[in-house]
TIFI-466371 format. One record per residue (C-alpha): x, y, z; residue in three letters; residue number from 1. Coordinates in Angstrom, 1 decimal, padded with zeros to 4 digits. Last residue first. Layout:
BEGIN
X Y Z residu num
X Y Z Ala NUM
...
//
This chain:
BEGIN
X Y Z residu num
002.9 083.9 237.5 Lys 227
-000.2 082.4 239.7 Phe 226
-001.0 085.1 241.8 Arg 225
000.1 087.6 239.3 Tyr 224
-002.5 086.9 236.5 Lys 223
-005.5 085.5 238.7 Ile 222
-004.8 089.1 240.1 Leu 221
-004.6 090.6 236.5 Thr 220
-007.6 088.2 235.2 Lys 219
-009.6 089.6 237.9 Ile 218
-008.7 093.1 237.1 Ala 217
-009.4 092.7 233.4 Thr 216
-012.7 091.5 234.0 Leu 215
-013.4 094.9 235.9 Gly 214
-011.9 096.8 233.1 Asp 213
-015.0 095.2 230.7 Arg 212
-017.3 096.2 232.7 Trp 211
-016.9 099.4 232.8 Asn 210
-014.5 102.8 233.8 Ile 209
-015.0 105.8 232.2 Lys 208
-017.1 107.9 234.4 Lys 207
-018.2 111.0 232.5 Gly 206
-021.5 112.4 234.2 Glu 205
-023.5 110.0 231.9 Asn 204
-021.0 107.0 233.7 Ser 203
-022.4 107.7 237.1 Lys 202
-020.4 109.9 239.6 Arg 201
-019.4 108.9 243.0 Pro 200
-018.7 111.6 245.8 Tyr 199
-016.6 109.2 248.1 Tyr 198
-015.3 109.9 252.1 Ala 197
-012.2 108.2 253.4 Ile 196
-012.0 105.4 255.8 Gly 195
-008.2 104.3 256.7 Ile 194
-006.6 100.8 255.3 Glu 193
-003.5 098.6 256.3 Pro 192
-002.2 096.4 253.3 Ile 191
000.0 093.5 254.4 Lys 190
003.5 092.9 253.0 Ile 189
004.7 090.1 251.8 Asn 188
006.5 091.5 248.8 Arg 187
003.2 089.6 247.0 Leu 186
001.1 091.3 248.0 Ala 185
002.6 094.8 246.5 Thr 184
003.0 093.1 243.8 Leu 183
-000.7 091.8 243.6 Ala 182
-002.2 095.5 245.1 Thr 181
-000.1 097.4 242.4 Val 180
-001.1 094.8 239.4 Glu 179
-004.8 094.9 240.4 Pro 178
-005.2 099.2 240.7 Cys 177
-003.0 099.1 237.2 Phe 176
-005.5 097.2 235.6 Glu 175
-007.0 100.7 234.5 Phe 174
-005.0 100.9 231.6 Arg 173
-001.8 100.6 230.9 Glu 172
000.1 098.5 233.2 Ser 171
003.3 097.3 233.5 Ser 170
005.0 098.0 237.0 Leu 169
008.1 095.6 238.0 Pro 168
007.7 097.7 241.7 Leu 167
010.6 099.0 243.0 Ser 166
009.5 102.3 242.0 Lys 165
006.7 102.2 244.5 Leu 164
008.9 101.3 247.2 Phe 163
010.8 104.0 246.6 Glu 162
007.9 106.0 246.5 Val 161
006.7 105.6 250.2 Lys 160
003.0 104.2 248.9 Phe 159
-000.5 105.6 248.7 Met 158
-003.6 103.9 247.2 Lys 157
-006.4 106.6 247.1 Tyr 156
-008.3 105.5 243.4 Cys 155
-010.0 102.2 245.6 Thr 154
-009.9 099.2 243.2 Pro 153
-009.6 096.6 246.7 Glu 152
-011.7 098.7 249.1 Asp 151
-012.0 096.0 251.9 Thr 150
-008.6 094.7 253.0 Ile 149
-008.0 091.7 255.1 Lys 148
-005.4 090.3 252.5 Gln 147
-003.9 086.5 252.1 Gly 146
-002.8 086.8 248.2 Tyr 145
-005.3 085.0 246.6 Leu 144
-008.5 085.1 248.8 Val 143
-008.3 088.6 250.1 Asn 142
-007.7 089.7 246.7 Thr 141
-010.7 088.3 245.7 Leu 140
-012.8 089.7 248.0 Trp 139
-011.7 092.5 247.3 Ser 138
-012.4 092.3 243.7 Leu 137
-016.0 091.3 244.4 Phe 136
-016.2 093.8 246.9 Val 135
-015.6 096.4 244.1 Gly 134
-017.8 094.7 241.5 Gly 133
-020.7 094.6 243.7 Leu 132
-020.5 098.1 244.4 Tyr 131
-019.6 099.1 240.2 Phe 130
-022.8 096.6 239.2 Ser 129
-024.8 098.6 241.7 Leu 128
-024.4 101.8 240.5 Gly 127
-021.9 105.0 241.2 Ser 126
-022.2 104.4 244.3 Tyr 125
-024.4 106.1 247.6 Gln 124
-024.3 105.6 251.2 Lys 123
-021.1 106.7 252.3 Asn 122
-021.5 107.9 255.9 Glu 121
-020.2 104.6 257.1 Lys 120
-016.7 105.2 255.9 Lys 119
-014.6 101.4 255.8 Leu 118
-016.8 100.7 252.6 Arg 117
-014.7 103.6 250.8 Arg 116
-011.5 102.6 251.8 Ser 115
-008.1 104.4 251.5 Gly 114
-005.0 102.1 251.2 Tyr 113
-001.7 102.3 252.8 Leu 112
001.7 101.5 252.0 Val 111
005.1 101.8 253.3 Val 110
003.6 103.0 256.5 Leu 109
006.4 104.3 259.1 Asn 108
003.2 104.4 261.9 Glu 107
003.3 108.3 262.3 Asp 106
004.4 109.1 258.8 Met 105
001.3 106.8 257.0 Met 104
-001.0 107.5 259.4 Lys 103
-000.4 111.4 258.8 Lys 102
-000.3 110.8 255.0 Leu 101
-003.6 109.3 254.7 Met 100
-005.3 112.1 257.2 Leu 99
-003.8 114.4 254.9 Lys 98
-004.5 113.1 251.9 Leu 97
-008.2 112.7 253.3 Asp 96
-009.0 116.5 252.9 Asn 95
-008.4 115.4 248.6 Pro 94
-011.8 114.7 248.6 Asp 93
-012.6 111.9 245.8 Tyr 92
-015.5 111.4 243.8 Glu 91
-014.7 115.0 241.8 Leu 90
-012.8 114.1 238.8 Asp 89
-009.1 114.1 237.8 Ala 88
-008.3 110.7 239.7 Asp 87
-005.7 111.6 242.5 Gln 86
-002.8 109.1 243.1 Val 85
-000.7 109.1 245.7 Val 84
003.1 109.4 246.3 Val 83
005.3 109.6 249.4 Phe 82
008.6 110.7 249.7 Asp 81
008.4 113.1 247.0 Gly 80
010.6 113.5 243.5 Thr 79
008.4 111.9 241.3 Ala 78
009.6 112.3 237.4 Val 77
009.1 108.6 236.8 Ala 76
005.8 108.3 239.0 Leu 75
004.1 110.5 236.7 Gly 74
004.9 107.8 233.9 Asn 73
003.9 104.9 235.5 Arg 72
000.5 107.1 236.3 Ile 71
000.5 108.0 232.5 Gly 70
000.3 104.4 231.2 Lys 69
-001.7 102.8 233.9 Gly 68
-004.2 105.8 233.1 Lys 67
-004.3 104.9 229.1 Gly 66
-002.6 105.3 226.3 Ser 65
-003.7 108.0 224.4 Asn 64
-002.0 109.5 222.0 Ile 63
001.0 112.4 222.0 Arg 62
000.7 112.4 226.1 His 61
001.4 115.6 227.5 Tyr 60
003.5 115.7 230.8 Ile 59
002.8 118.5 233.5 Ile 58
004.5 119.4 236.3 Lys 57
002.6 122.1 238.1 Tyr 56
002.8 126.0 238.4 Lys 55
004.2 127.7 235.2 Asn 54
002.2 125.2 233.4 Glu 53
-000.9 126.0 234.8 Phe 52
-002.3 128.1 232.2 Asn 51
-001.4 124.9 229.7 Lys 50
-003.6 123.0 231.4 Leu 49
-006.7 124.4 230.1 Leu 48
-005.8 123.1 226.5 Glu 47
-005.1 120.1 227.3 Lys 46
-008.1 120.1 229.0 Thr 45
-010.4 121.4 225.7 Gly 44
-012.6 118.1 225.4 Asp 43
-010.4 116.0 223.0 Thr 42
-008.1 114.6 226.0 Ser 41
-005.0 113.1 224.6 Cys 40
-003.3 112.0 228.4 Asp 39
-002.5 114.6 230.1 Glu 38
-000.5 113.2 233.2 Ile 37
-000.8 115.9 236.2 Ile 36
002.2 116.4 238.5 Ile 35
001.6 118.0 241.3 Ile 34
004.3 118.2 244.6 Glu 33
003.8 118.8 248.2 Lys 32
005.5 119.6 251.1 Glu 31
005.4 118.5 254.8 Ile 30
002.1 118.5 257.0 Pro 29
-000.5 119.3 254.4 Phe 28
-002.7 122.3 254.6 Asn 27
-005.4 121.2 252.4 Val 26
-006.8 124.2 250.3 Thr 25
-004.7 123.6 247.4 Glu 24
-005.8 120.5 246.5 Ile 23
-009.2 121.6 246.5 Lys 22
-007.8 124.2 244.0 Asp 21
-006.6 121.4 241.6 Leu 20
-009.9 119.9 241.9 Leu 19
-012.0 122.6 240.8 Glu 18
-009.5 123.5 237.8 Val 17
-009.5 119.5 236.8 Ile 16
-013.7 119.2 237.0 Thr 15
-015.4 120.2 233.9 Arg 14
-012.1 119.3 231.8 Lys 13
-011.9 116.7 232.6 Glu 12
-011.4 115.3 229.4 Asn 11
-008.7 112.2 230.0 Tyr 10
-006.3 113.6 233.1 Thr 9
-004.1 111.0 235.1 Pro 8
-003.3 113.1 238.6 Ile 7
000.2 112.1 240.3 Ile 6
000.2 113.6 243.9 Ile 5
004.1 113.7 245.2 Ser 4
004.4 114.0 248.8 Leu 3
007.4 115.6 250.5 Lys 2
009.8 115.5 253.3 Met 1
//
């Protein structure tokens, strides 16, 4: 069995090597493959990744295409039994992927979300607007789709590969998260969660998502519910 870890990257020269080192230190119970999607960075990330071409699967976008497009391209070449998206920054701890994988395997789950809200030690957030936006998106998901999740916009969403590949994904940017949540819920699947660590960064540290992406997430959740 194998875990596919898809890492979309855009201008992450400062963190990508440290992130890869962190992933390599995790003692996963099954084989892993790392798939990096380089989304036409301008800070030297692309040149840095050339050093890892013999070790990882790396897809280079010719133009900046967005996180959602990158994830879909990574999924297309994934050969694992399970798949998860890993942001290229250091906000999430790859050690939590081992916990998520164990729960997926032990309970034969199709999907599992890593919730930042369920871990009481997580006291920091990127900002009040990010926190409130996440709370609202989780509430809206629960109202529209009959779920009971606490952290809809979490990056750590783990799936069985065959299930994720069966979804008609079409997102280009950050709307991947609400899209995949909506499509999963429409399959009448209750999404389970597990607490994970979170070390947020702010916009001036390279965080790319903004309030416009929040509005798009709301529209995406509503669109799929009444499509």
